[in-house]
Each structure stands twice: as structure tokens, then as C-alpha cells.
ZALO-887453 format. One line per field, with one value per residue (C-alpha): residue in three letters; x, y, z. Coordinates in steps of 0.2 Angstrom, whole numbers, plus 5000, padded with zeros to 4 digits. Example, Ala and Ser with C-alpha at 12.3 -4.5 7.8 and 13.67 -1.06 7.14 Angstrom:
<kolzas>
residuo	Ala / Ser
c1	5062 / 5068
c2	4978 / 4995
c3	5039 / 5036
</kolzas>
This chain:
<kolzas>
residuo	Unk / Unk / Unk / Unk / Unk / Unk / Unk / Unk / Unk / Unk / Unk / Unk / Unk / Unk / Unk / Unk / Unk / Unk / Unk / Unk / Unk / Unk / Unk / Unk / Unk / Unk / Unk / Unk / Unk / Unk / Unk / Unk / Unk / Unk / Unk / Unk / Unk / Unk / Unk / Unk / Unk / Unk / Unk / Unk / Unk / Unk / Unk / Unk / Unk / Unk / Unk / Unk / Unk / Unk / Unk / Unk / Unk / Unk / Unk / Unk / Unk / Unk / Unk / Unk / Unk / Unk / Unk / Unk / Unk / Unk / Unk / Unk / Unk / Unk / Unk / Unk / Unk / Unk / Unk / Unk / Unk / Unk / Unk / Unk / Unk / Unk / Unk / Unk / Unk / Unk / Unk / Unk / Unk / Unk / Unk / Unk / Unk / Unk / Unk / Unk / Unk / Unk / Unk / Unk / Unk / Unk / Unk / Unk / Unk / Unk / Unk / Unk / Unk / Unk / Unk / Unk / Unk / Unk / Unk / Unk / Unk / Unk / Unk / Unk / Unk / Unk / Unk / Unk / Unk / Unk / Unk / Unk / Unk / Unk / Unk / Unk / Unk / Unk / Unk / Unk / Unk / Unk / Unk / Unk / Unk / Unk / Unk / Unk / Unk / Unk / Unk / Unk / Unk / Unk / Unk / Unk / Unk / Unk / Unk / Unk / Unk / Unk / Unk / Unk / Unk / Unk / Unk / Unk / Unk / Unk / Unk / Unk / Unk / Unk / Unk / Unk / Unk / Unk / Unk / Unk / Unk / Unk / Unk / Unk / Unk / Unk / Unk / Unk / Unk / Unk / Unk / Unk / Unk / Unk / Unk / Unk / Unk / Unk / Unk / Unk / Unk / Unk / Unk / Unk / Unk / Unk / Unk / Unk / Unk / Unk / Unk / Unk / Unk / Unk / Unk / Unk / Unk / Unk / Unk / Unk / Unk / Unk / Unk / Unk / Unk / Unk / Unk / Unk / Unk / Unk / Unk / Unk / Unk / Unk / Unk / Unk / Unk / Unk / Unk / Unk / Unk / Unk / Unk / Unk / Unk / Unk / Unk / Unk / Unk / Unk / Unk / Unk / Unk / Unk / Unk / Unk / Unk / Unk / Unk / Unk / Unk / Unk / Unk / Unk / Unk / Unk / Unk / Unk / Unk / Unk / Unk / Unk / Unk / Unk / Unk / Unk / Unk / Unk / Unk / Unk / Unk / Unk / Unk / Unk / Unk / Unk / Unk / Unk / Unk / Unk / Unk / Unk / Unk / Unk / Unk / Unk / Unk / Unk / Unk / Unk / Unk / Unk / Unk / Unk / Unk / Unk / Unk / Unk / Unk / Unk / Unk / Unk / Unk / Unk / Unk / Unk / Unk / Unk / Unk / Unk / Unk / Unk / Unk / Unk / Unk / Unk / Unk / Unk / Unk / Unk / Unk / Unk / Unk / Unk / Unk / Unk / Unk / Unk / Unk / Unk / Unk / Unk / Unk / Unk / Unk / Unk / Unk / Unk / Unk / Unk / Unk / Unk / Unk / Unk / Unk / Unk / Unk / Unk / Unk / Unk / Unk / Unk / Unk / Unk / Unk / Unk / Unk / Unk / Unk / Unk / Unk / Unk / Unk
c1	5000 / 5008 / 5012 / 5002 / 5010 / 5002 / 5001 / 4996 / 5012 / 5025 / 5033 / 5032 / 5051 / 5047 / 5032 / 5041 / 5054 / 5040 / 5031 / 5046 / 5044 / 5026 / 5021 / 5014 / 5022 / 5032 / 5022 / 5006 / 5013 / 5018 / 5000 / 4991 / 5001 / 4999 / 4980 / 4977 / 4985 / 4982 / 4964 / 4958 / 4954 / 4960 / 4962 / 4947 / 4953 / 4956 / 4972 / 4981 / 4975 / 4992 / 4990 / 4984 / 4971 / 4971 / 4956 / 4944 / 4926 / 4925 / 4913 / 4913 / 4908 / 4906 / 4910 / 4910 / 4903 / 4920 / 4930 / 4928 / 4933 / 4932 / 4935 / 4941 / 4937 / 4952 / 4952 / 4954 / 4939 / 4949 / 4948 / 4959 / 4953 / 4958 / 4954 / 4952 / 4955 / 4951 / 4965 / 4959 / 4971 / 4971 / 4968 / 4952 / 4959 / 4957 / 4969 / 4967 / 4977 / 4975 / 4979 / 4984 / 4986 / 5001 / 4994 / 4977 / 4978 / 4994 / 5005 / 5012 / 4999 / 4998 / 4985 / 4977 / 4975 / 4960 / 4969 / 4980 / 4965 / 4964 / 4982 / 4990 / 4980 / 4993 / 5004 / 4998 / 5007 / 5013 / 4998 / 4986 / 4993 / 4993 / 4976 / 4970 / 4977 / 4969 / 4952 / 4953 / 4957 / 4944 / 4931 / 4927 / 4913 / 4917 / 4904 / 4905 / 4901 / 4895 / 4908 / 4918 / 4936 / 4948 / 4963 / 4976 / 4990 / 4998 / 5000 / 5003 / 5006 / 4997 / 4982 / 4982 / 4999 / 5016 / 5024 / 5042 / 5036 / 5032 / 5045 / 5048 / 5030 / 5029 / 5044 / 5038 / 5022 / 5030 / 5040 / 5024 / 5014 / 5029 / 5032 / 5029 / 5020 / 5008 / 5001 / 5016 / 5014 / 5029 / 5040 / 5039 / 5020 / 5024 / 5026 / 5029 / 5025 / 5032 / 5030 / 5049 / 5056 / 5074 / 5080 / 5066 / 5070 / 5087 / 5081 / 5069 / 5084 / 5092 / 5078 / 5080 / 5098 / 5093 / 5092 / 5074 / 5069 / 5078 / 5062 / 5052 / 5046 / 5046 / 5034 / 5037 / 5023 / 5032 / 5017 / 5026 / 5040 / 5049 / 5052 / 5041 / 5025 / 5029 / 5031 / 5015 / 5006 / 5017 / 5025 / 5038 / 5047 / 5051 / 5062 / 5068 / 5068 / 5067 / 5087 / 5088 / 5075 / 5083 / 5099 / 5091 / 5083 / 5099 / 5107 / 5092 / 5096 / 5087 / 5089 / 5094 / 5077 / 5067 / 5060 / 5055 / 5037 / 5036 / 5017 / 5011 / 4994 / 4988 / 4979 / 4971 / 4979 / 4993 / 5004 / 4996 / 5003 / 5014 / 5029 / 5026 / 5027 / 5043 / 5051 / 5046 / 5053 / 5069 / 5070 / 5067 / 5079 / 5094 / 5083 / 5076 / 5058 / 5040 / 5030 / 5013 / 5000 / 4985 / 4971 / 4966 / 4952 / 4945 / 4944 / 4931 / 4930 / 4943 / 4949 / 4951 / 4940 / 4945 / 4955 / 4946 / 4951 / 4957 / 4970 / 4976 / 4979 / 4988 / 5000 / 5003 / 5006 / 5018 / 5028 / 5030 / 5035 / 5048 / 5055 / 5048 / 5040 / 5023 / 5005 / 4989 / 4982 / 4964 / 4952 / 4942 / 4931 / 4929 / 4912 / 4914 / 4930 / 4939 / 4951 / 4969 / 4971 / 4953 / 4955 / 4950 / 4936 / 4929 / 4921 / 4938 / 4946 / 4941 / 4949 / 4965 / 4981 / 4992 / 5008 / 5018 / 5022 / 5011 / 4998 / 4988 / 4970 / 4962 / 4951 / 4933 / 4930 / 4913 / 4905 / 4909 / 4896 / 4903 / 4895 / 4902 / 4905
c2	5000 / 5017 / 5028 / 5044 / 5061 / 5073 / 5089 / 5098 / 5093 / 5099 / 5114 / 5117 / 5111 / 5095 / 5091 / 5093 / 5082 / 5069 / 5068 / 5069 / 5054 / 5051 / 5059 / 5076 / 5090 / 5102 / 5117 / 5107 / 5102 / 5120 / 5127 / 5113 / 5116 / 5135 / 5134 / 5122 / 5132 / 5150 / 5148 / 5132 / 5124 / 5109 / 5109 / 5106 / 5088 / 5085 / 5080 / 5063 / 5048 / 5047 / 5064 / 5064 / 5079 / 5080 / 5091 / 5086 / 5092 / 5105 / 5110 / 5128 / 5134 / 5153 / 5163 / 5181 / 5186 / 5186 / 5171 / 5154 / 5138 / 5124 / 5105 / 5094 / 5075 / 5064 / 5048 / 5037 / 5046 / 5058 / 5077 / 5092 / 5109 / 5126 / 5144 / 5159 / 5174 / 5192 / 5205 / 5223 / 5236 / 5255 / 5261 / 5251 / 5237 / 5219 / 5205 / 5186 / 5174 / 5155 / 5145 / 5127 / 5110 / 5099 / 5084 / 5076 / 5078 / 5080 / 5070 / 5085 / 5084 / 5102 / 5103 / 5119 / 5114 / 5105 / 5097 / 5088 / 5079 / 5070 / 5062 / 5060 / 5052 / 5054 / 5066 / 5075 / 5074 / 5089 / 5088 / 5087 / 5103 / 5113 / 5106 / 5117 / 5133 / 5127 / 5125 / 5142 / 5150 / 5141 / 5132 / 5140 / 5154 / 5170 / 5173 / 5192 / 5193 / 5176 / 5174 / 5158 / 5159 / 5171 / 5180 / 5174 / 5184 / 5175 / 5157 / 5152 / 5133 / 5135 / 5123 / 5105 / 5096 / 5100 / 5105 / 5101 / 5083 / 5083 / 5095 / 5086 / 5088 / 5106 / 5111 / 5104 / 5112 / 5129 / 5127 / 5124 / 5138 / 5151 / 5145 / 5159 / 5147 / 5141 / 5152 / 5165 / 5168 / 5178 / 5169 / 5184 / 5180 / 5162 / 5158 / 5140 / 5138 / 5125 / 5120 / 5120 / 5105 / 5111 / 5099 / 5104 / 5123 / 5119 / 5110 / 5124 / 5136 / 5127 / 5131 / 5150 / 5149 / 5144 / 5158 / 5165 / 5158 / 5169 / 5179 / 5165 / 5167 / 5157 / 5157 / 5147 / 5142 / 5147 / 5149 / 5149 / 5159 / 5144 / 5126 / 5121 / 5129 / 5124 / 5106 / 5106 / 5112 / 5107 / 5089 / 5094 / 5104 / 5089 / 5082 / 5099 / 5112 / 5131 / 5132 / 5120 / 5130 / 5146 / 5140 / 5134 / 5151 / 5161 / 5151 / 5153 / 5162 / 5179 / 5193 / 5209 / 5217 / 5201 / 5195 / 5178 / 5178 / 5170 / 5165 / 5166 / 5158 / 5168 / 5155 / 5162 / 5157 / 5147 / 5159 / 5177 / 5184 / 5200 / 5190 / 5179 / 5193 / 5200 / 5183 / 5179 / 5197 / 5193 / 5176 / 5184 / 5199 / 5191 / 5186 / 5198 / 5193 / 5199 / 5193 / 5189 / 5186 / 5175 / 5175 / 5157 / 5150 / 5136 / 5119 / 5106 / 5101 / 5115 / 5116 / 5135 / 5149 / 5163 / 5177 / 5193 / 5207 / 5218 / 5204 / 5202 / 5222 / 5222 / 5208 / 5217 / 5234 / 5227 / 5218 / 5234 / 5243 / 5229 / 5234 / 5219 / 5222 / 5215 / 5213 / 5206 / 5193 / 5196 / 5183 / 5177 / 5162 / 5156 / 5153 / 5140 / 5132 / 5140 / 5151 / 5148 / 5131 / 5125 / 5116 / 5097 / 5085 / 5078 / 5064 / 5056 / 5056 / 5037 / 5031 / 5021 / 5031 / 5027 / 5035 / 5049 / 5048 / 5033 / 5033 / 5017 / 5020 / 5023 / 5009 / 5011 / 5026 / 5034 / 5042 / 5061 / 5068 / 5082 / 5094 / 5102 / 5121
c3	5000 / 4995 / 5010 / 5012 / 5014 / 5027 / 5018 / 5035 / 5043 / 5031 / 5024 / 5005 / 5004 / 5014 / 5004 / 4988 / 4993 / 4999 / 4983 / 4971 / 4959 / 4961 / 4945 / 4951 / 4941 / 4952 / 4948 / 4952 / 4969 / 4974 / 4967 / 4977 / 4993 / 4993 / 4989 / 5002 / 5016 / 5010 / 5005 / 5012 / 4995 / 4986 / 4966 / 4956 / 4952 / 4970 / 4979 / 4974 / 4985 / 4992 / 5000 / 5018 / 5018 / 5037 / 5040 / 5053 / 5056 / 5070 / 5082 / 5088 / 5106 / 5107 / 5123 / 5128 / 5112 / 5103 / 5110 / 5102 / 5109 / 5097 / 5097 / 5083 / 5081 / 5079 / 5069 / 5085 / 5094 / 5104 / 5101 / 5101 / 5110 / 5103 / 5107 / 5096 / 5107 / 5102 / 5107 / 5106 / 5105 / 5111 / 5093 / 5092 / 5081 / 5084 / 5081 / 5086 / 5095 / 5092 / 5108 / 5101 / 5109 / 5107 / 5116 / 5121 / 5139 / 5149 / 5160 / 5171 / 5185 / 5189 / 5203 / 5196 / 5178 / 5171 / 5157 / 5170 / 5177 / 5161 / 5161 / 5145 / 5131 / 5117 / 5108 / 5093 / 5076 / 5067 / 5055 / 5069 / 5077 / 5061 / 5058 / 5072 / 5064 / 5046 / 5055 / 5064 / 5047 / 5036 / 5046 / 5063 / 5062 / 5070 / 5084 / 5081 / 5063 / 5058 / 5045 / 5043 / 5047 / 5057 / 5052 / 5065 / 5070 / 5085 / 5089 / 5108 / 5112 / 5128 / 5125 / 5131 / 5134 / 5138 / 5122 / 5127 / 5129 / 5110 / 5104 / 5087 / 5081 / 5089 / 5079 / 5063 / 5066 / 5069 / 5053 / 5043 / 5052 / 5048 / 5030 / 5018 / 5006 / 5020 / 5034 / 5034 / 5053 / 5058 / 5071 / 5083 / 5085 / 5090 / 5108 / 5116 / 5134 / 5146 / 5164 / 5165 / 5155 / 5155 / 5142 / 5131 / 5134 / 5128 / 5112 / 5108 / 5110 / 5096 / 5085 / 5089 / 5083 / 5066 / 5053 / 5053 / 5070 / 5082 / 5086 / 5093 / 5110 / 5126 / 5140 / 5157 / 5169 / 5186 / 5197 / 5214 / 5223 / 5229 / 5228 / 5243 / 5235 / 5217 / 5222 / 5230 / 5215 / 5201 / 5202 / 5189 / 5202 / 5212 / 5197 / 5190 / 5204 / 5201 / 5202 / 5187 / 5178 / 5181 / 5174 / 5159 / 5157 / 5159 / 5145 / 5133 / 5118 / 5117 / 5106 / 5116 / 5117 / 5120 / 5137 / 5143 / 5148 / 5166 / 5169 / 5187 / 5190 / 5206 / 5217 / 5233 / 5249 / 5240 / 5231 / 5232 / 5249 / 5249 / 5254 / 5239 / 5227 / 5235 / 5234 / 5215 / 5211 / 5219 / 5210 / 5193 / 5196 / 5186 / 5171 / 5158 / 5158 / 5160 / 5174 / 5168 / 5182 / 5178 / 5190 / 5193 / 5183 / 5193 / 5186 / 5189 / 5207 / 5211 / 5229 / 5227 / 5220 / 5208 / 5217 / 5220 / 5208 / 5222 / 5227 / 5209 / 5208 / 5224 / 5218 / 5201 / 5209 / 5222 / 5208 / 5199 / 5214 / 5216 / 5199 / 5190 / 5173 / 5176 / 5168 / 5171 / 5159 / 5155 / 5158 / 5144 / 5140 / 5159 / 5158 / 5144 / 5151 / 5138 / 5149 / 5154 / 5163 / 5159 / 5143 / 5144 / 5141 / 5157 / 5146 / 5141 / 5158 / 5161 / 5145 / 5145 / 5146 / 5131 / 5135 / 5128 / 5109 / 5105 / 5092 / 5099 / 5099 / 5117 / 5122 / 5129 / 5116 / 5119 / 5104 / 5101 / 5090 / 5079 / 5068 / 5053 / 5056
</kolzas>
């Protein structure tokens, strides 16, 4: 049986190399690739049978009038979750950020995160990651206008999963997303977030050393001022404590005016005291970074409530007074479980964990009904 080629998971150069010798004229290859990624269309004659289309039906969930969380069914019965987030600017213009998943579920076990309650079902392929961008561009309806498809400016790998645990697929997806023949997303508008996988941070740094990728961004989920608190809410810290993480970040290749985004989920009674703010600012002082304070979005069965707004403002103001560049992340999509830390399908938690990197179908699959957008 002739092997298929996943058009969604490759740059034009990689796709051309993969289909060479299969009887498709080079100009037709380029035309088909560009049309598929740029307009969402396929040639009138269709794609050859050995080209794997990769598009999946999507179901859009509209929240807050403009934010759209959508799921996409996978062939094995699992599904991805992605969120299109509108970003309104001071001049009144609006751009959109797409939050993509790199895995179904997550193995990291962070106590504040909904996805962590699922465990890891499996990692996504590069094509399955890029399919989320393709769907956002050409298949999901804009809840504000009713039009189909969004202009996506920014990509953030902050959906389900730990990107550094699936870095080969993440890097391949980034290469396709930024390919000028495909979506032409500028690397400066791509951010990969991690819980602190130091080896992954170093490998991701190797990509930034390549020509054309030096403006990619890194975000790190810190969430605590010290090892005691971080180990309680983030199991990764027991294996890779803060000192190891900070060393990897100090070695990370950054352009002179770039800053690492240090994410800090503010959880009432856990990490929001004034002394916690002072401690985290002292910790970050040697590092060129931005402290991004994220008010906790309660997961299902959460032991903590969302923080009061006054408490959030007090923490941010104190960080600024400490000399730390700091900003508060806006809360969008909380009511539909689309906000930061809330992605994850409760219905698939009882399925069998299949392990990182495997493509083995999960057992005890329940039916997922998906309607075309």
C-alpha cells in the first residue's frame, strides 16, 4: 500500500521532497500546497489519493461574544481543543490569537489545571497541530460577525499538553505555520509555553539559533516563588527544581530586546501573599523577563476559588513597585471552560492512558458527535 504524505504537517520544501517521483508536476505540487494552506481549498481535480488531507470536522463553542473555543475530532475518537482569542488594542483594532494544543491531555499533573485531570492520552502529530490553525482560518465561524474563518496573527502553544514533551512535532508544526508558502505567521508572533522542562527549553533554544527563527518566544509556567510551594502544585518541580529551571533560562538564547514570559497563576491562599510577590521578584531579578499574572480560573472540582480582583491588583502593583515588569492577563472564556488552565474534556478522563508519543487508539471510546462548522 502506497504511503500517504500529510500535507498539513510539512513545509513546502518537505512536501516537495516527499512527493518527488510520484508523477505530480512540480508546479502542480506548489500550486496545490499554497492553495490548500492559504485559501483552504483543494484543486478542482482533488488531491492525489496518496496525499493525506488531514482536515477534521470542527464544533465551535462561542463564549463572551467574541472568544471561540472549538474541538476537533481525531480519527481514534479523541479530540483536540483550541481557542481563538480576540485582542483589542488601544487604537480600537482587533487581532486574534490562536491557542493550540500539542497533546490530548497532559502528564504533568499540575493541581490547578483542568487538562492535568485527564492524564496524557497521546501526543499530537505535526499535522494534527497545524490542523487547528487550518480550522481556525477556514472552518470556524466568527461569533461576532457570523463569517467563517479568522485572520490569526499570534500562535501560542498554551492549550492541552506539555509542548516540550512533544517537541519534534511542535517544531515541525512551527516550521509549517511560519512557512511563507503556507500561513506565513511571523516567528515573533509564535510562543511556546512550558511547565519547565529544562532539556526541552535547551532544544527549543537550538531552533532559535537557526536563521529566521531567532524571534520565536518562550513562556514558562512558574506559579510559585519557591520550591516548597511549586512542588505542592506542580509535580515537575520535584524532578526539576527552580534552580535548574533558572539556569536553563539564563542560558536561553534571546535577542537583546526580548524577554521571557514568566507566567504566574495567582491562586488564593497558595501563592498570592505580599511576601510571595517579593520573593518571586527577587528570584526573577537576574533574568530579563516579563511577569504575567494570571488570575486562577477554577477547574472542575477545584479546591480553590478565583481570586478577588483587588487581590490581583495588589499583587501586580507590588511587583511593579519591586521593579519587576509585570502585567495582568485578561480573563476570557471562563464560563465555557475556555480560559487558561481550563481546557480538557471531562468525558474522556476514564479512558486508558496510552503513553507519550504513541499512536495506539484508546480503548473504551465513547461516541463524540461532531457537527460540521
